[in-house]
DRENPA-3360 file (N, C-alpha, C; in nm, 2 decimals, always signed):
BEGIN
1 = YLWNDALD = -3.70/+10.11/+15.82/-3.74/+10.16/+15.69/-3.73/+10.31/+15.68 ~ -3.73/+10.38/+15.79/-3.69/+10.53/+15.79/-3.55/+10.54/+15.74 ~ -3.46/+10.46/+15.79/-3.32/+10.46/+15.74/-3.31/+10.42/+15.60 ~ -3.38/+10.31/+15.56/-3.38/+10.27/+15.42/-3.44/+10.37/+15.33 ~ -3.54/+10.44/+15.37/-3.60/+10.55/+15.29/-3.50/+10.66/+15.27 ~ -3.42/+10.68/+15.38/-3.31/+10.79/+15.37/-3.21/+10.74/+15.27 ~ -3.17/+10.61/+15.26/-3.08/+10.57/+15.16/-3.14/+10.59/+15.02 ~ -3.27/+10.58/+15.00/-3.33/+10.59/+14.87/-3.32/+10.74/+14.82;
9 = TLDSDVVA = -3.30/+10.83/+14.91/-3.28/+10.97/+14.86/-3.15/+10.99/+14.79 ~ -3.05/+10.90/+14.82/-2.92/+10.91/+14.77/-2.85/+11.04/+14.82 ~ -2.89/+11.09/+14.93/-2.84/+11.21/+14.99/-2.77/+11.17/+15.13 ~ -2.64/+11.18/+15.13/-2.57/+11.14/+15.25/-2.60/+11.22/+15.37 ~ -2.64/+11.35/+15.35/-2.68/+11.43/+15.46/-2.81/+11.38/+15.53 ~ -2.90/+11.34/+15.45/-3.03/+11.29/+15.50/-3.00/+11.16/+15.58 ~ -2.92/+11.07/+15.53/-2.89/+10.95/+15.60/-2.81/+10.98/+15.73 ~ -2.71/+11.06/+15.72/-2.63/+11.09/+15.84/-2.72/+11.15/+15.96;
17 = KRYSKEAV = -2.82/+11.22/+15.92/-2.91/+11.28/+16.02/-3.01/+11.18/+16.08 ~ -3.01/+11.06/+16.03/-3.08/+10.95/+16.10/-3.01/+10.90/+16.23 ~ -2.88/+10.94/+16.24/-2.80/+10.90/+16.35/-2.80/+11.00/+16.46 ~ -2.79/+10.96/+16.59/-2.79/+11.05/+16.70/-2.66/+11.13/+16.71 ~ -2.66/+11.22/+16.80/-2.54/+11.31/+16.81/-2.41/+11.24/+16.85 ~ -2.43/+11.14/+16.93/-2.31/+11.06/+16.97/-2.31/+10.92/+16.92 ~ -2.36/+10.91/+16.80/-2.37/+10.77/+16.74/-2.23/+10.72/+16.70 ~ -2.23/+10.58/+16.69/-2.11/+10.51/+16.64/-2.16/+10.42/+16.53;
25 = LLPTVSDT = -2.10/+10.43/+16.42/-2.12/+10.35/+16.30/-2.00/+10.26/+16.27 ~ -2.02/+10.13/+16.28/-1.91/+10.04/+16.23/-1.96/+9.98/+16.10 ~ -1.91/+10.04/+15.99/-1.97/+10.00/+15.86/-1.92/+9.87/+15.80 ~ -2.00/+9.83/+15.70/-1.97/+9.70/+15.63/-1.84/+9.70/+15.56 ~ -1.81/+9.81/+15.48/-1.70/+9.81/+15.39/-1.60/+9.92/+15.42 ~ -1.58/+9.95/+15.55/-1.48/+10.04/+15.59/-1.42/+10.00/+15.72 ~ -1.29/+10.00/+15.74/-1.23/+9.96/+15.87/-1.24/+10.07/+15.97 ~ -1.28/+10.19/+15.93/-1.28/+10.31/+16.02/-1.41/+10.33/+16.10;
33 = PRTDYDSI = -1.41/+10.33/+16.23/-1.53/+10.36/+16.30/-1.57/+10.50/+16.28 ~ -1.70/+10.53/+16.26/-1.75/+10.66/+16.23/-1.82/+10.71/+16.35 ~ -1.78/+10.82/+16.41/-1.82/+10.86/+16.55/-1.88/+11.00/+16.55 ~ -1.90/+11.06/+16.44/-1.97/+11.19/+16.43/-2.04/+11.21/+16.30 ~ -2.11/+11.32/+16.29/-2.19/+11.35/+16.17/-2.10/+11.34/+16.04 ~ -1.98/+11.41/+16.05/-1.90/+11.43/+15.93/-1.85/+11.29/+15.88 ~ -1.80/+11.21/+15.97/-1.74/+11.08/+15.93/-1.85/+10.98/+15.88 ~ -1.97/+10.99/+15.94/-2.08/+10.91/+15.90/-2.13/+10.95/+15.76;
41 = KDYFDNFL = -2.14/+11.08/+15.74/-2.17/+11.13/+15.61/-2.07/+11.09/+15.50 ~ -1.94/+11.10/+15.54/-1.83/+11.06/+15.45/-1.85/+10.92/+15.40 ~ -1.89/+10.83/+15.49/-1.90/+10.69/+15.45/-2.02/+10.68/+15.35 ~ -2.13/+10.74/+15.38/-2.24/+10.73/+15.29/-2.22/+10.81/+15.16 ~ -2.13/+10.91/+15.15/-2.10/+10.97/+15.03/-2.06/+10.87/+14.92 ~ -1.98/+10.76/+14.97/-1.93/+10.66/+14.88/-2.04/+10.55/+14.86 ~ -2.09/+10.50/+14.97/-2.18/+10.39/+14.97/-2.30/+10.42/+14.88 ~ -2.35/+10.54/+14.89/-2.48/+10.57/+14.81/-2.45/+10.57/+14.66;
49 = KLKPQGEI = -2.33/+10.58/+14.62/-2.30/+10.57/+14.47/-2.35/+10.44/+14.41 ~ -2.36/+10.33/+14.50/-2.41/+10.20/+14.46/-2.56/+10.19/+14.45 ~ -2.63/+10.30/+14.49/-2.78/+10.31/+14.50/-2.84/+10.18/+14.57 ~ -2.80/+10.17/+14.70/-2.84/+10.05/+14.77/-2.99/+10.06/+14.82 ~ -3.05/+9.95/+14.83/-3.18/+9.94/+14.89/-3.19/+9.81/+14.97 ~ -3.23/+9.82/+15.10/-3.22/+9.71/+15.19/-3.35/+9.64/+15.22 ~ -3.34/+9.52/+15.26/-3.46/+9.44/+15.31/-3.41/+9.35/+15.43 ~ -3.49/+9.35/+15.53/-3.46/+9.27/+15.65/-3.51/+9.13/+15.63;
57 = LDSFVTVG = -3.41/+9.04/+15.65/-3.45/+8.89/+15.63/-3.47/+8.83/+15.77 ~ -3.40/+8.87/+15.87/-3.42/+8.82/+16.01/-3.41/+8.93/+16.10 ~ -3.50/+8.94/+16.20/-3.49/+9.05/+16.29/-3.53/+9.00/+16.43 ~ -3.45/+9.05/+16.53/-3.46/+9.01/+16.67/-3.46/+9.14/+16.75 ~ -3.57/+9.18/+16.81/-3.59/+9.31/+16.87/-3.60/+9.30/+17.02 ~ -3.54/+9.40/+17.09/-3.55/+9.41/+17.23/-3.59/+9.56/+17.26 ~ -3.69/+9.58/+17.35/-3.74/+9.71/+17.38/-3.71/+9.74/+17.52 ~ -3.64/+9.86/+17.55/-3.60/+9.90/+17.69/-3.67/+10.03/+17.72;
65 = DGWAKDVG = -3.62/+10.09/+17.83/-3.68/+10.21/+17.88/-3.60/+10.33/+17.81 ~ -3.66/+10.38/+17.70/-3.60/+10.49/+17.63/-3.50/+10.45/+17.53 ~ -3.50/+10.32/+17.50/-3.41/+10.27/+17.40/-3.47/+10.14/+17.34 ~ -3.42/+10.10/+17.22/-3.46/+9.98/+17.16/-3.35/+9.92/+17.07 ~ -3.35/+9.79/+17.06/-3.24/+9.72/+16.98/-3.31/+9.63/+16.88 ~ -3.25/+9.64/+16.76/-3.29/+9.55/+16.65/-3.17/+9.49/+16.59 ~ -3.15/+9.36/+16.59/-3.04/+9.29/+16.53/-3.08/+9.18/+16.44 ~ -3.00/+9.15/+16.34/-3.04/+9.04/+16.25/-2.96/+9.04/+16.12;
73 = IYEFTMGT = -3.03/+9.01/+16.01/-2.96/+8.99/+15.88/-3.05/+9.07/+15.78 ~ -2.97/+9.16/+15.71/-3.04/+9.23/+15.60/-2.97/+9.20/+15.47 ~ -3.04/+9.23/+15.36/-2.98/+9.21/+15.22/-3.00/+9.34/+15.14 ~ -2.89/+9.38/+15.08/-2.90/+9.50/+14.99/-2.90/+9.46/+14.85 ~ -2.98/+9.53/+14.77/-2.97/+9.52/+14.62/-2.91/+9.65/+14.58 ~ -2.80/+9.64/+14.50/-2.73/+9.76/+14.45/-2.79/+9.80/+14.32 ~ -2.85/+9.92/+14.32/-2.92/+9.96/+14.20/-2.83/+9.98/+14.08 ~ -2.70/+10.01/+14.10/-2.61/+10.03/+13.99/-2.57/+9.90/+13.92;
81 = TGDKVKAR = -2.57/+9.79/+13.99/-2.52/+9.67/+13.93/-2.62/+9.55/+13.94 ~ -2.72/+9.56/+14.03/-2.82/+9.45/+14.05/-2.76/+9.35/+14.15 ~ -2.64/+9.37/+14.20/-2.58/+9.27/+14.29/-2.66/+9.27/+14.42 ~ -2.67/+9.15/+14.48/-2.74/+9.14/+14.61/-2.63/+9.10/+14.72 ~ -2.63/+9.17/+14.83/-2.53/+9.15/+14.93/-2.60/+9.13/+15.07 ~ -2.58/+9.02/+15.13/-2.63/+9.00/+15.27/-2.53/+9.05/+15.37 ~ -2.57/+9.09/+15.49/-2.49/+9.13/+15.60/-2.56/+9.12/+15.73 ~ -2.49/+9.11/+15.84/-2.55/+9.11/+15.97/-2.55/+9.25/+16.02;
89 = YSFVYVYE = -2.66/+9.29/+16.10/-2.67/+9.42/+16.15/-2.71/+9.42/+16.29 ~ -2.67/+9.53/+16.36/-2.71/+9.57/+16.50/-2.75/+9.72/+16.49 ~ -2.87/+9.75/+16.53/-2.91/+9.89/+16.55/-2.96/+9.91/+16.69 ~ -2.90/+10.01/+16.76/-2.95/+10.05/+16.89/-3.01/+10.19/+16.87 ~ -3.14/+10.21/+16.91/-3.21/+10.34/+16.89/-3.23/+10.41/+17.02 ~ -3.21/+10.54/+17.02/-3.25/+10.62/+17.14/-3.34/+10.73/+17.10 ~ -3.41/+10.79/+17.19/-3.51/+10.90/+17.17/-3.43/+11.03/+17.19 ~ -3.42/+11.11/+17.08/-3.34/+11.23/+17.09/-3.41/+11.34/+17.02;
97 = DGAWKIAH = -3.43/+11.46/+17.08/-3.48/+11.57/+17.01/-3.62/+11.54/+16.95 ~ -3.70/+11.46/+17.01/-3.83/+11.43/+16.97/-3.84/+11.33/+16.86 ~ -3.74/+11.25/+16.84/-3.74/+11.15/+16.74/-3.65/+11.03/+16.78 ~ -3.68/+10.91/+16.72/-3.59/+10.80/+16.75/-3.48/+10.80/+16.65 ~ -3.36/+10.80/+16.70/-3.24/+10.81/+16.62/-3.15/+10.68/+16.64 ~ -3.06/+10.66/+16.55/-2.97/+10.54/+16.56/-2.85/+10.59/+16.65 ~ -2.83/+10.52/+16.76/-2.72/+10.55/+16.85/-2.60/+10.46/+16.82 ~ -2.63/+10.34/+16.77/-2.53/+10.24/+16.74/-2.57/+10.16/+16.62;
105 = HHSSAMPE = -2.48/+10.15/+16.52/-2.50/+10.07/+16.40/-2.38/+9.99/+16.36 ~ -2.39/+9.86/+16.38/-2.28/+9.77/+16.34/-2.32/+9.68/+16.23 ~ -2.25/+9.69/+16.12/-2.29/+9.61/+16.00/-2.16/+9.53/+15.95 ~ -2.18/+9.40/+15.94/-2.06/+9.31/+15.90/-2.10/+9.21/+15.80 ~ -2.01/+9.18/+15.71/-2.03/+9.08/+15.61/-2.06/+8.94/+15.67 ~ -2.13/+8.86/+15.60/-2.16/+8.72/+15.64/-2.03/+8.64/+15.65 ~ -1.99/+8.59/+15.77/-1.86/+8.53/+15.78/-1.84/+8.40/+15.71 ~ -1.94/+8.33/+15.68/-1.93/+8.20/+15.61/-1.94/+8.22/+15.46;
113 = ASKGGPKI = -1.96/+8.34/+15.41/-1.97/+8.37/+15.27/-1.83/+8.38/+15.21 ~ -1.82/+8.38/+15.08/-1.69/+8.39/+15.01/-1.62/+8.52/+15.06 ~ -1.49/+8.51/+15.09/-1.42/+8.62/+15.13/-1.40/+8.72/+15.02 ~ -1.41/+8.68/+14.90/-1.38/+8.77/+14.78/-1.50/+8.84/+14.73 ~ -1.62/+8.81/+14.78/-1.74/+8.88/+14.73/-1.85/+8.78/+14.70 ~ -1.96/+8.82/+14.66/-2.07/+8.73/+14.63/-2.04/+8.64/+14.51 ~ -2.11/+8.53/+14.50/-2.09/+8.45/+14.38/-2.15/+8.51/+14.26 ~ -2.09/+8.48/+14.14/-2.13/+8.54/+14.02/-2.15/+8.42/+13.92;
121 = SEDECKNL = -2.25/+8.43/+13.84/-2.27/+8.32/+13.74/-2.20/+8.36/+13.61 ~ -2.19/+8.26/+13.52/-2.13/+8.29/+13.39/-2.20/+8.40/+13.32 ~ -2.34/+8.39/+13.32/-2.41/+8.50/+13.25/-2.39/+8.63/+13.31 ~ -2.39/+8.64/+13.44/-2.37/+8.77/+13.51/-2.23/+8.82/+13.48 ~ -2.13/+8.73/+13.47/-2.00/+8.78/+13.43/-2.00/+8.84/+13.29 ~ -2.06/+8.77/+13.19/-2.07/+8.82/+13.06/-2.14/+8.96/+13.06 ~ -2.24/+8.98/+13.14/-2.31/+9.10/+13.14/-2.23/+9.22/+13.20 ~ -2.12/+9.19/+13.27/-2.04/+9.30/+13.32/-1.98/+9.38/+13.20;
129 = FYLWNDAL = -1.95/+9.31/+13.09/-1.91/+9.38/+12.97/-2.00/+9.49/+12.93 ~ -2.13/+9.47/+12.94/-2.23/+9.57/+12.90/-2.23/+9.69/+13.00 ~ -2.19/+9.67/+13.12/-2.18/+9.79/+13.21/-2.06/+9.88/+13.16 ~ -1.95/+9.81/+13.12/-1.84/+9.89/+13.06/-1.88/+9.95/+12.93 ~ -1.95/+9.88/+12.85/-1.99/+9.93/+12.72/-2.09/+10.05/+12.74 ~ -2.18/+10.04/+12.84/-2.27/+10.15/+12.86/-2.19/+10.27/+12.91 ~ -2.08/+10.25/+12.99/-2.00/+10.36/+13.03/-1.93/+10.42/+12.91 ~ -1.89/+10.34/+12.81/-1.84/+10.40/+12.68/-1.94/+10.49/+12.62;
137 = DTLDSDVV = -2.07/+10.45/+12.63/-2.18/+10.52/+12.56/-2.20/+10.66/+12.62 ~ -2.15/+10.68/+12.74/-2.17/+10.81/+12.81/-2.07/+10.91/+12.74 ~ -1.96/+10.86/+12.68/-1.85/+10.95/+12.63/-1.78/+11.03/+12.74 ~ -1.79/+10.98/+12.86/-1.73/+11.04/+12.98/-1.62/+10.95/+13.03 ~ -1.49/+10.99/+13.01/-1.38/+10.91/+13.05/-1.37/+10.88/+13.20 ~ -1.43/+10.97/+13.28/-1.43/+10.95/+13.42/-1.53/+10.83/+13.46 ~ -1.64/+10.82/+13.39/-1.74/+10.71/+13.41/-1.67/+10.58/+13.37 ~ -1.60/+10.58/+13.26/-1.54/+10.46/+13.22/-1.42/+10.42/+13.31;
145 = AKRYSKEA = -1.34/+10.51/+13.35/-1.23/+10.48/+13.44/-1.27/+10.43/+13.57 ~ -1.39/+10.47/+13.62/-1.44/+10.42/+13.74/-1.50/+10.28/+13.74 ~ -1.50/+10.22/+13.62/-1.54/+10.08/+13.60/-1.42/+9.99/+13.64 ~ -1.30/+10.05/+13.66/-1.18/+9.97/+13.69/-1.15/+9.97/+13.84 ~ -1.09/+9.87/+13.89/-1.06/+9.86/+14.03/-0.94/+9.95/+14.06 ~ -0.92/+9.97/+14.19/-0.82/+10.06/+14.24/-0.68/+10.02/+14.19 ~ -0.65/+9.89/+14.17/-0.52/+9.85/+14.13/-0.52/+9.79/+13.99 ~ -0.61/+9.83/+13.91/-0.63/+9.78/+13.78/-0.51/+9.80/+13.69;
153 = VLLPTVSD = -0.50/+9.71/+13.59/-0.40/+9.73/+13.48/-0.48/+9.72/+13.35 ~ -0.46/+9.82/+13.27/-0.52/+9.82/+13.13/-0.41/+9.82/+13.03 ~ -0.41/+9.72/+12.94/-0.32/+9.71/+12.83/-0.40/+9.74/+12.71 ~ -0.41/+9.86/+12.66/-0.51/+9.90/+12.56/-0.47/+9.86/+12.42 ~ -0.57/+9.87/+12.33/-0.55/+9.83/+12.19/-0.46/+9.92/+12.11 ~ -0.47/+10.05/+12.13/-0.40/+10.14/+12.05/-0.31/+10.23/+12.13 ~ -0.25/+10.18/+12.23/-0.14/+10.25/+12.30/-0.04/+10.15/+12.36 ~ +0.09/+10.19/+12.34/+0.20/+10.10/+12.39/+0.21/+10.11/+12.54;
161 = TPRTDYDS = +0.15/+10.21/+12.61/+0.17/+10.24/+12.75/+0.08/+10.16/+12.84 ~ +0.12/+10.07/+12.93/+0.03/+10.01/+13.03/-0.03/+10.12/+13.12 ~ -0.16/+10.11/+13.14/-0.23/+10.21/+13.23/-0.25/+10.14/+13.36 ~ -0.20/+10.19/+13.47/-0.20/+10.12/+13.60/-0.27/+10.20/+13.71 ~ -0.33/+10.31/+13.68/-0.41/+10.39/+13.78/-0.52/+10.46/+13.72 ~ -0.60/+10.53/+13.80/-0.72/+10.60/+13.75/-0.68/+10.70/+13.64 ~ -0.58/+10.78/+13.68/-0.54/+10.90/+13.59/-0.50/+10.85/+13.45 ~ -0.42/+10.74/+13.45/-0.37/+10.70/+13.32/-0.47/+10.62/+13.24;
169 = IKDYFDNF = -0.56/+10.55/+13.31/-0.68/+10.49/+13.24/-0.77/+10.59/+13.18 ~ -0.80/+10.70/+13.26/-0.89/+10.80/+13.21/-0.82/+10.87/+13.09 ~ -0.69/+10.89/+13.10/-0.62/+10.96/+12.99/-0.64/+10.88/+12.86 ~ -0.63/+10.75/+12.86/-0.65/+10.67/+12.74/-0.79/+10.69/+12.69 ~ -0.89/+10.69/+12.77/-1.03/+10.70/+12.72/-1.06/+10.84/+12.68 ~ -0.99/+10.94/+12.73/-1.00/+11.08/+12.68/-0.99/+11.08/+12.53 ~ -0.90/+11.00/+12.48/-0.88/+11.00/+12.33/-0.97/+10.90/+12.26 ~ -0.98/+10.78/+12.32/-1.05/+10.67/+12.25/-1.20/+10.71/+12.24;
177 = LKLKPQGE = -1.25/+10.78/+12.34/-1.40/+10.81/+12.33/-1.43/+10.91/+12.22 ~ -1.33/+10.98/+12.17/-1.35/+11.07/+12.06/-1.41/+11.00/+11.94 ~ -1.38/+10.87/+11.93/-1.43/+10.79/+11.82/-1.57/+10.74/+11.83 ~ -1.63/+10.77/+11.95/-1.77/+10.72/+11.99/-1.78/+10.57/+11.97 ~ -1.70/+10.49/+12.03/-1.70/+10.35/+12.01/-1.82/+10.28/+12.08 ~ -1.87/+10.18/+12.02/-1.97/+10.09/+12.09/-1.93/+9.94/+12.05 ~ -1.92/+9.86/+12.16/-1.87/+9.72/+12.14/-1.98/+9.62/+12.14 ~ -1.94/+9.51/+12.08/-2.03/+9.39/+12.08/-1.94/+9.27/+12.09;
185 = ILDSFVTV = -1.97/+9.17/+12.18/-1.90/+9.05/+12.20/-1.93/+8.95/+12.09 ~ -1.83/+8.90/+12.02/-1.85/+8.80/+11.92/-1.83/+8.66/+11.97 ~ -1.73/+8.64/+12.05/-1.69/+8.51/+12.12/-1.65/+8.54/+12.26 ~ -1.70/+8.46/+12.35/-1.68/+8.48/+12.50/-1.65/+8.35/+12.56 ~ -1.55/+8.35/+12.65/-1.51/+8.23/+12.72/-1.49/+8.27/+12.87 ~ -1.58/+8.22/+12.96/-1.59/+8.27/+13.09/-1.54/+8.16/+13.19 ~ -1.47/+8.21/+13.29/-1.43/+8.13/+13.41/-1.47/+8.20/+13.53 ~ -1.54/+8.14/+13.62/-1.58/+8.20/+13.75/-1.51/+8.14/+13.87;
193 = GDGWAKDV = -1.45/+8.22/+13.95/-1.37/+8.17/+14.06/-1.43/+8.22/+14.19 ~ -1.35/+8.21/+14.30/-1.40/+8.25/+14.43/-1.36/+8.40/+14.45 ~ -1.46/+8.49/+14.43/-1.44/+8.63/+14.44/-1.38/+8.69/+14.32 ~ -1.37/+8.62/+14.21/-1.32/+8.68/+14.08/-1.39/+8.61/+13.97 ~ -1.37/+8.67/+13.85/-1.43/+8.61/+13.73/-1.35/+8.66/+13.61 ~ -1.34/+8.58/+13.51/-1.26/+8.61/+13.39/-1.35/+8.59/+13.26 ~ -1.34/+8.68/+13.17/-1.41/+8.68/+13.04/-1.31/+8.71/+12.94 ~ -1.28/+8.62/+12.85/-1.19/+8.64/+12.74/-1.25/+8.60/+12.61;
201 = GIYEFTMG = -1.21/+8.67/+12.50/-1.27/+8.64/+12.37/-1.24/+8.74/+12.26 ~ -1.34/+8.76/+12.18/-1.33/+8.86/+12.07/-1.44/+8.95/+12.07 ~ -1.41/+9.08/+12.06/-1.52/+9.18/+12.05/-1.50/+9.27/+11.92 ~ -1.60/+9.34/+11.88/-1.60/+9.42/+11.77/-1.65/+9.56/+11.80 ~ -1.58/+9.66/+11.77/-1.63/+9.80/+11.79/-1.68/+9.86/+11.66 ~ -1.79/+9.93/+11.67/-1.83/+10.02/+11.57/-1.80/+10.17/+11.61 ~ -1.72/+10.24/+11.53/-1.68/+10.37/+11.57/-1.79/+10.47/+11.51 ~ -1.86/+10.53/+11.61/-1.97/+10.62/+11.57/-1.93/+10.74/+11.48;
209 = TTGDKVKA = -1.81/+10.78/+11.49/-1.77/+10.90/+11.41/-1.74/+10.86/+11.27 ~ -1.71/+10.74/+11.24/-1.67/+10.70/+11.10/-1.75/+10.58/+11.05 ~ -1.81/+10.50/+11.14/-1.88/+10.38/+11.09/-1.79/+10.26/+11.08 ~ -1.66/+10.29/+11.10/-1.56/+10.18/+11.09/-1.59/+10.07/+11.19 ~ -1.57/+9.94/+11.15/-1.58/+9.83/+11.25/-1.44/+9.77/+11.27 ~ -1.41/+9.75/+11.39/-1.27/+9.70/+11.43/-1.29/+9.58/+11.53 ~ -1.23/+9.47/+11.49/-1.23/+9.35/+11.58/-1.10/+9.35/+11.66 ~ -1.11/+9.30/+11.78/-1.00/+9.29/+11.87/-1.02/+9.17/+11.96;
217 = RYSFVYVY = -0.91/+9.12/+12.02/-0.91/+9.02/+12.12/-0.91/+9.09/+12.26 ~ -0.99/+9.03/+12.35/-1.00/+9.09/+12.49/-0.98/+8.99/+12.60 ~ -0.93/+9.04/+12.71/-0.93/+8.96/+12.84/-0.97/+9.06/+12.95 ~ -1.08/+9.02/+13.02/-1.12/+9.10/+13.14/-1.11/+9.00/+13.26 ~ -1.05/+9.05/+13.36/-1.05/+8.99/+13.49/-1.13/+9.08/+13.59 ~ -1.23/+9.03/+13.65/-1.31/+9.11/+13.74/-1.29/+9.07/+13.89 ~ -1.29/+9.17/+13.98/-1.28/+9.14/+14.12/-1.40/+9.22/+14.19 ~ -1.43/+9.17/+14.31/-1.54/+9.24/+14.38/-1.48/+9.34/+14.48;
225 = EDGAWKIA = -1.51/+9.47/+14.46/-1.44/+9.58/+14.53/-1.54/+9.68/+14.57 ~ -1.55/+9.72/+14.70/-1.63/+9.83/+14.74/-1.78/+9.81/+14.70 ~ -1.82/+9.68/+14.71/-1.96/+9.65/+14.69/-2.00/+9.63/+14.54 ~ -1.90/+9.62/+14.45/-1.94/+9.61/+14.31/-1.83/+9.53/+14.24 ~ -1.86/+9.47/+14.12/-1.77/+9.40/+14.04/-1.69/+9.51/+13.96 ~ -1.56/+9.51/+13.96/-1.48/+9.60/+13.89/-1.38/+9.53/+13.80 ~ -1.32/+9.60/+13.70/-1.23/+9.54/+13.61/-1.09/+9.55/+13.68 ~ -1.03/+9.44/+13.71/-0.89/+9.44/+13.77/-0.78/+9.43/+13.66;
233 = HHHSSAMP = -0.82/+9.37/+13.55/-0.72/+9.35/+13.44/-0.80/+9.36/+13.31 ~ -0.75/+9.43/+13.21/-0.81/+9.44/+13.08/-0.70/+9.45/+12.98 ~ -0.69/+9.35/+12.89/-0.59/+9.34/+12.79/-0.67/+9.33/+12.66 ~ -0.64/+9.43/+12.57/-0.71/+9.44/+12.44/-0.60/+9.45/+12.33 ~ -0.61/+9.36/+12.23/-0.51/+9.36/+12.12/-0.57/+9.34/+11.99 ~ -0.51/+9.39/+11.88/-0.56/+9.38/+11.75/-0.55/+9.23/+11.70 ~ -0.64/+9.20/+11.61/-0.64/+9.06/+11.55/-0.51/+9.04/+11.47 ~ -0.42/+8.95/+11.51/-0.29/+8.94/+11.46/-0.29/+8.89/+11.31;
241 = EASKGGPK = -0.39/+8.83/+11.26/-0.39/+8.78/+11.12/-0.45/+8.89/+11.03 ~ -0.50/+8.99/+11.09/-0.56/+9.10/+11.00/-0.46/+9.18/+10.93 ~ -0.50/+9.25/+10.83/-0.40/+9.33/+10.75/-0.34/+9.44/+10.85 ~ -0.21/+9.45/+10.84/-0.14/+9.55/+10.93/-0.18/+9.69/+10.90 ~ -0.24/+9.71/+10.77/-0.27/+9.85/+10.74/-0.41/+9.90/+10.77 ~ -0.49/+9.81/+10.83/-0.63/+9.84/+10.87/-0.73/+9.76/+10.79 ~ -0.86/+9.79/+10.81/-0.96/+9.71/+10.74/-0.95/+9.73/+10.59 ~ -1.01/+9.63/+10.52/-1.01/+9.64/+10.37/-1.10/+9.75/+10.33;
249 = ISEDECKN = -1.07/+9.80/+10.21/-1.15/+9.91/+10.16/-1.17/+9.88/+10.01 ~ -1.29/+9.90/+9.96/-1.32/+9.88/+9.82/-1.29/+10.01/+9.74 ~ -1.29/+9.99/+9.60/-1.26/+10.11/+9.52/-1.36/+10.22/+9.54 ~ -1.49/+10.18/+9.54/-1.59/+10.28/+9.56/-1.58/+10.35/+9.70 ~ -1.55/+10.27/+9.80/-1.53/+10.33/+9.93/-1.41/+10.43/+9.93 ~ -1.31/+10.39/+9.86/-1.19/+10.48/+9.85/-1.23/+10.61/+9.78 ~ -1.31/+10.60/+9.67/-1.35/+10.72/+9.60/-1.44/+10.81/+9.69 ~ -1.52/+10.75/+9.78/-1.61/+10.82/+9.86/-1.53/+10.90/+9.97;
257 = LFYLWNDA = -1.41/+10.86/+10.00/-1.33/+10.93/+10.10/-1.31/+11.08/+10.06 ~ -1.31/+11.10/+9.92/-1.30/+11.24/+9.87/-1.41/+11.33/+9.93 ~ -1.53/+11.27/+9.94/-1.65/+11.34/+9.98/-1.65/+11.37/+10.13 ~ -1.58/+11.29/+10.21/-1.56/+11.32/+10.35/-1.47/+11.45/+10.36 ~ -1.37/+11.46/+10.28/-1.28/+11.57/+10.28/-1.36/+11.69/+10.23 ~ -1.44/+11.67/+10.12/-1.52/+11.78/+10.06/-1.62/+11.83/+10.16 ~ -1.68/+11.74/+10.24/-1.78/+11.78/+10.34/-1.71/+11.86/+10.45 ~ -1.59/+11.83/+10.48/-1.51/+11.90/+10.58/-1.49/+12.05/+10.53;
265 = L = -1.47/+12.06/+10.40/-1.45/+12.20/+10.34/-1.58/+12.27/+10.36;
% end
């Protein structure tokens, strides 16, 4: 729990200092052994973005002369998503500089679990949309772009250009967020697979800058990556039967457009 409390600080320096000078960390979601302070801190720089908190489910302890070992199964709840992830752990502790430190930490995914990530229910899949929508609400294109997986493809509503990496996805939202959009799902059709999920349907955006409402068709495909569900594919298209010129406008609404111009004056 000293280590878990260190996680709770969300400070990778505090966590890395729980390890001994010659510690070895074999982490859950990185292939690279971490063998010094800098590399251990680097791992937690990323892992702590998920705001993890752990709980021991099974523990088997051995106490030696100047050392102790604790191995078993723990479960993390990711504060950013609510996801729960079980893993196997081994901690070997040594007494160093007046305190017990972690000399060895091996953490591995449950081998009989789905290779693609934890199971997700239909309702949980639907709720992933609201993580994306909340990201829109920040008006920060970096936050939105980070909802997408490393190899994501975005086919956006109002751009002909496929967006296939972080930079191009962020570029799209640099402009789209100027409208202050907020989305609502009107129809949703979910399919849940092994390590992936799909949500397709119709959503409607309200543009905060103008009050305009715009319907569109959407497809989201989600994959589990780096401890969180991310958007691997996002296709958004205008309603094909709608007027090509935009939403309908009444005569009074047309007259009121003068006052938008007048207010700008």
